N, C-alpha and C positions, 0 to 999 in steps of 0.2 A: 848575158846580163839582161835582165827584164826593165823594159823602160817603164819610166814611173809617170808617163803621160796616159790621159784617158780616164774614164769613169772610176771614180772610187766606189767601191762595194760597202754599203752599210753593214756593221757587225749585227749578226743576228741575236736576238733577245731570247735566250735559251732558257732563262727563268720563266719568262712568260709561257714559253712554249710547253715547258714541262708542268706548270701549273694548269695549263689547259688540258694536257692529255690526262693528268691525274684527275681533274675536276669530271672530265668526260666518263672515265673509267669508272670512279665511284658513282655517278649517276646512273650509269647504266647497270651496273652491279646492284645498286639499289632498288632499281625498277625491276630487272630481270633475273638477277643472281648471276652466277656463273657458269652454268650449266652447257652442255651442247644445245639444249633448247633455246637458250639466251643467244648463243651464236647465229643460230638458223634464224631466230625472229629478226635480229639485227640487219642479217643478210637480206631477208625478205623486205624489210623497210626501206633499205637503201640502195640494195643491188650490188653492195659490196663484196669483195672475195671473202672467203673464209680466213685467209691469212690476215687481211686488214681488219676484220673485226676481232681477231684474237688479239692483235696489237692494240685497238682500242680499248677491250676489255682488261688488259694487262696493264694499261697507262703508259705503254712504251710510245705510242704515236696518237695522235688524235685525229679525228674525221676532218675532211677538207670542207670547205663552204658548203656546197651544195648538199653533200652528205649530212652535215648539221642540220641544215634546214629540215631535211626529212626525218632526221631523228627527233628535233624538236616538235615535229608535226605529231609524231606518235608517242613522244614520252615527256611527260610534265617535268620529271627529273631532270631530264638533259635541259629543258627550256629553262627551269630554275637555276640550274649550275650556270648556264650561259650567262643568264640575266645578272647573276651574282658577280661573275668575272668581268662583266661590263659595268659593274656599280650601279645596276638598276634594279635594286630591290625593292623600290617603290613599285615599279611595273609589277613585280611577282606578288605585292601585296594586293594590287588591284586585281590581278587575275584571280587571286583567292577570294577577295570580296565578291567578284562576279559569280564564281562557284557557289559561295555561301547563299547568295541572293537567289540564283537558280534554285538551290536546295530548299530554301524556305519556302519560295513560291510552289514548288512540288507538293511539300508538306501541307501548305495551307489548302491546295486542292484536294489532296486526299481527305483532310480533316472535312472540308465542305461535302465532298461526296460521301463520307461515312454519316454524317449529321442528317443528310437529306434521306438517306436509308432507313435510319432511325425513326425519323418523324414521318 
């Protein structure tokens, strides 16, 4: 007979875990495709094993916290998917606005350079 004393272990939220695995898989495949090159790239970014990366790409499992940080560092799609899962879509919009502002500034600098060469 098993004693009933002690710490109770909370039940796992398998739905959230599956949503996370699926979201990371979709983001990685959107960014890199599903070729062997995609696996090698993710392995290089994270230092993870080939087997782990194949699990991530298939959506069977998701990356751990430190691996997620490394993936988000290299992949905008992973960062967007993570922010969406967290309900932080406004942060994503802010990031996109910053990128748009930088692009506009570069375009303005190019226009000024071209104008100065014409005159």
